[in-house]
TORDREN-172423 format. One line per 4 residues: number of its first residue (from 0); their letters; for each residue x, z, y of C-alpha. Coordinates in steps of 0.5 Angstrom, whole numbers. Layout:
NUM) A) X Z Y | ... $
This chain:
0) MATQ) -205 -129 559 | -209 -126 554 | -206 -125 547 | -211 -127 541 $
4) KKKR) -212 -122 536 | -209 -124 529 | -215 -124 524 | -214 -121 517 $
8) KRDI) -214 -126 511 | -221 -126 508 | -224 -128 501 | -231 -125 499 $
12) EKNY) -237 -127 496 | -244 -125 499 | -250 -125 495 | -257 -125 500 $
16) PVKQ) -264 -125 498 | -267 -132 497 | -271 -131 504 | -265 -129 508 $
20) FVKK) -261 -134 505 | -266 -140 507 | -267 -137 514 | -259 -138 515 $
24) LRRL) -259 -145 512 | -265 -147 516 | -261 -144 523 | -255 -148 520 $
28) ADCI) -258 -154 519 | -262 -154 526 | -255 -153 529 | -252 -159 525 $
32) EQGQ) -257 -163 527 | -256 -162 534 | -249 -162 534 | -248 -155 536 $
36) KFQI) -244 -149 534 | -247 -144 529 | -245 -137 529 | -247 -132 523 $
40) QVAG) -245 -125 520 | -242 -125 513 | -241 -118 510 | -240 -115 517 $
44) ERIY) -236 -120 521 | -239 -125 526 | -236 -132 525 | -236 -138 530 $
48) IPAT) -237 -145 527 | -235 -150 532 | -240 -156 532 | -234 -161 529 $
52) AIIN) -233 -157 523 | -232 -161 517 | -238 -161 512 | -237 -162 504 $
56) IEHE) -240 -160 498 | -236 -158 492 | -238 -158 485 | -235 -154 479 $
60) RSDS) -236 -154 472 | -233 -150 466 | -235 -149 459 | -239 -143 461 $
64) SEEL) -242 -144 468 | -243 -149 474 | -242 -147 482 | -244 -151 488 $
68) ELQL) -241 -150 494 | -243 -152 501 | -237 -151 505 | -235 -152 513 $
72) KWTL) -228 -152 515 | -225 -152 521 | -218 -151 524 | -217 -145 529 $
76) DK) -214 -145 536 | -207 -142 537 $
């Protein structure tokens, strides 16, 4: 039986140039629309997002800034 490598906890933000960001969003939208899994590389790590991921949009506001997050959440198989 193969043992699964334990992944380290991670919490990063990565900025992208507009054209690269748009290209990633288009690929993501195509996969969501077609019910397919999506893979993306962020800061050197490849991430595999299942087609069953939960999609939500989060908006945060403070006195000095606002933030809009497009989120995909899924559980990990153990």
